[in-house]
N, C-alpha and C positions, 0 to 999 in steps of 0.2 A: 276880830275878823278884818282882813283888808278888801275893801270894796272897790270896783273901778267899772265904769260904764264905756262901753265900746260901741261905735257906730260903723256902718259899712254898706255896701250894695246887697249882699246876700248873707243869709243867717250862717252858711258854711263858711263863708270868709272869716266872719266874726268869731266863730267858735275856734277856728285854727288859730287865730291870735290869740284868744283867752287860754287855750292850751299852752301855746308857746310861751307866753309872758306870765302866766300865774299857775301853770302846771296842770297836771290831771284831776288834782284835788279841789279845782274850782267848782263852785256850786252857783247854777243859774239862778238870779233872785228875782229877775223881770225879763219881760221880752215883749217888746212892742215894735209896731210898722206905722210910720207916718210919711206925708209927701212934704217936700221942701224943695222949692224951685222946680215944681214940675217933676221931680224924681222921688223915687221911693227910698226911703231910708230905713234900714233896719236897726234897731237899738236894743242892746242886751246888757243888763247889768249883772257882774259876777263877784263873787266874794270867795275868799279862801281863809281857813281857819288856821292861822300859823300856831299849832300846837307847841308848847315848849315845856321843858321840864318842871316849871312852877305849877302846872296843872296835872301832873302824873298822878296825884293823890287827891280826888275831887272831894273826899270826906274830911280832910284836914282842916284844922280850925284856923285859917288865914292862909296867906299864899305860901305855895311851896310844900314842902314836907313838913307836916306836924313834928314837934319835940319828941312825942313818945314813939313816933315812926323812925325817926332818926337813932334814938337809943336803942330800939329793937334791931335794927339793921346794924348798928355797931356790934351788938351783942351776939347777933347770929353770925357774923364775919369772925369775931374773937373765938366763938365755940368751934367753928369749922376750922379755925387757925390752930386751935389747940388739939382737935381731933386728927386732922391729917399728918402732923409728924409721929402720932402714935399709931399710925396705921403700920402694920408689920408686913410689909409688902413681900419679904422673904418668905411668909406663909404661903404665899399665892404660886403658881407655878410660872416658869418664864412666859408662856403664852398669855396668862391671864394678866400679868404685870405689863406686858406690851399693850393689850387691849386697853386697859386701864390708863395707860399713859397717853394713848392715842386720843381717846375720848376727851382728857383733859385738853390737849393740844386743839381739837375740834370744838371747844366751847362749852363743854358738859360742866353744869354747875357743880359746886362743891356738895350740894345736897345729893346730886345723883351719884358722884364718885363714892361718898361714904356708905349710901345705900347699896351700891354694886359690890362693894368691897365686903359689906356686911353679909350680904347674900352669898357670896363666894366662899366666905368663912363658914357659914351656916350649912352649906350644902357641897361638902368636900367631893371633889371629883366632876362636880357639874361645869358645864361649860360657860363662857361669858355670854353667848347667845341665848342659852337657856334661861338664865337669870334676867337678861334683858327682855325677853319675851315676856316674862310675868310684871316688869315694870312699865313696858310700854304697849298699852292696848291697841289692837288693830281690829276694825270692823269694816271689811272690803265693801265698796259702795256698789248697790246693786239694786235692781227694782224687784219688790216682793209682788207676788202674783196676787190677786183678789182686789180688795177695795181700792179706791184712790189713794196715792201716796203725795202728801204735801210736804215739800221742803221749803223752808225759810232759809234762804242764802244771805249771809251778812258777814261783815268784817270792817276793817279799817280801809279809809281811801288810801288808794293805790296798791292794794294787794290784788287786784283781778278779780275782783267780785262777781262782775257782770258777765265777764268772759268765762269765768269758772263756771256759773250756772248754763251757759251755753254749751260748753264742753261737756258737762254732765247730760244735758238734754240730748245732745248728738250721740253720746255713748250709748245712752239708753235707746235711742232710735236704731243706731246700728245693731244692737243685741234682739230688739223687739221692734220690727219694722211698722207693725200695726198698732203700736203704742199712741194714744192721743194724748198729746202734751201740750200744755198751757203756760204761759207766762203771764204773771200779775207784777207789772212794774210799779213798786212803791216808791221808788227813787227818782220821781219824776223831775226834780229840779236840776238833775245833772244831765245838761245837754248831750255831751258826747256819748255817756253810755247809754242814754236812752236811744239815741239815733243807732247805735250798734245793736242794740237788743232787738230794735224794731226791725231793722234790716234783715238781721239773720233768722228772726223769726218768720218773716216774710218768705225768705229763700227756702227755708226748710219745712214750710207748712205747720209751724206751730201757732196756736192762739195766742194773740198780744192783747193784753187789757191794761189800763192804767188806773191805779187805786192811790190818789193823793191823800185820802182822808179815810176815817172810819166807814162811813157810809157807803163809799164807792168800794171798800174793801169787802164788805158784807155782800154788795150785789156782784162783785166779781167771784167771789167764792161760790155764791149760789150758781153763778152761770158756768162754774167747771166742774157741776157734778157729775158729767158723763166722762171726765178725763181720767187716764190713767195714771197721769203724774200732772201735779202743779207745783212750779217754781215761783217762789215769791222773792223778787229782788228787792231786799230791803235796803235802806240807806246806811252809810257809814255814819257813825255818832260821833259828833265832836267831844272833846273833854267836857265833863259836867253832866252829860245825859248817860242814860244806860239803857241796854237792850229790854229788860224786864218793863221799864216804864214805856218804851215805844210800842211793846205788844199790847200793853193796856190802853194806849192811845189809839191804837189801830182796832181795838176790839177782838184781837186774834189770840189773847193770852190762854183762851180755853179751847182752842181748836186742836186737834190732833195732829201734830206734824213734827217733823224733825229739823233742827237748827244746823245748818252747816256752816260753821264758822270759818272762813278764809284767811289764812295768815302765810306771810314769807318768812323765811328762815333768818333773813338778814336785820329783821328789827332788832333792836339794842334790848338787853334783860329788863331794864326799867321800863321800856316802852311796852314790852310783852306781858309785864305785871299789870301795867294799867289796862292793856285790851282784856286780859281774863277778866279783870273785876268789871269793866264796862259791859262785856257781853255775856255775862253770868246770867242764868235764868233757870227755872226749874224744870223746863223741858229738856229732853233728850238732845245732847249736843255732840256732834262729830266734827273732826278738824279735815279740812282740805289744805294741803301744803303747796304752794303756788311759786311760781318764778324760780324752780329749783336750777336751771340752768344759769341763772345770774348769780349764784350763791357761791361763795368760797368755803364756808365750813356748814356743817350741819348739826352742831351740838344742840341748838335751840330746839330741834324737833324732838329730842330725848327729854329736855328741860320742861317744854309745855307738857308733854304727855304724863310724866312723872308728878309735876306740881298739880295738874288739873284733873287727872283720870280722865279725860275725853279722848275716845278712840279716834286714831287715824283712819280716815275712810278713802281718801283718794290723793294722789300725787299728780301736780300739774307742771308743764314745762314748755318752753318755747313760745314764739310768737303767733303760731298758727292757730285757729279754732279748732279745726279737725286734726283728729289722731295726735292730740298734745295731753291727753288725761289718762291715767290708768287707775282702776281701782287698787287701793293698797293692800299689800300682804306683807308678812314679816320678811320674807327674802328680799322683796324689792328695798323695803326700808333700809336694812342693815347692808345690802350691797351698795346703797346710796352713801350710807354714813361710812362705811369702813373702806369701800373701793372707790368711792365718788363716781359711781356709775350711775348715771341718768337713765331712768326707764327707757327702754327702747334704743339705747346707745351703748357703745363698747366703753369698758372702763377708761377712766382716763390715767 
């Protein structure tokens, strides 16, 4: 981890410098104020985890990818290399072939292409979209009536986790104006996200409380008993840590809640594989795809759905907090992938 101490006249000035110099993934490690020469000085120490490819496989026996993992990757690539030339594309209709080739250009994995090809052969006359519907699960995000709903929003640094939680809450408020919504901030060390979350919670009349540890989390959850929905803003996890262990540490592994994993399509395949391993747990997990307007290709959306089985629940885009998230539907997803049509915008 790279660590650096900043001093200045105001905390806001220092946080801006930290973001400019260390990026949005910087973590606030300490914060103190003291007097020097009759002037108030603010001092903030921040750190950023420079994650590298050497740490993508935390359970390997030594630095980098273990030998057996390298061998397996090579074997898998060789198998797909043998299978793809054996694919008899002439057995597909012209429309099906065009769709298959398009998905390849969009970054769909060999595993996805082979699976789709086999499905098309096994179901003569079926459309490409019918087969893709079965391969890519979708569960449109929404608030169920009845008891309190708890959502744990997590994901890697830089994916837009905190703003996604706010967008989900604002979408819920728009559809259910009387809903009582609370935010529990368990990512208290990240100064910028903390300030944004508190600011918007106050503007939107959401309850806001902080839970830096297990005891505080228990108190926060008890205090939210009368809420319609509770959003827990969980911290991003560095390489070597995993989500299931964090749930245990915070004492919430047994509570009834849905995990919302926030991802962006422009993470490379090895990084995505690492994230899926890092954020795996036994609880129900749904995926929110963010920063769609910044993305050049969308094959990763299909790859993750097929590899993990996790349903896509919402799509997020744009820099605004309001009106920049929609519940996912099959139609929206496939317009995005095949037509590059961002929800709410005209096709590109």
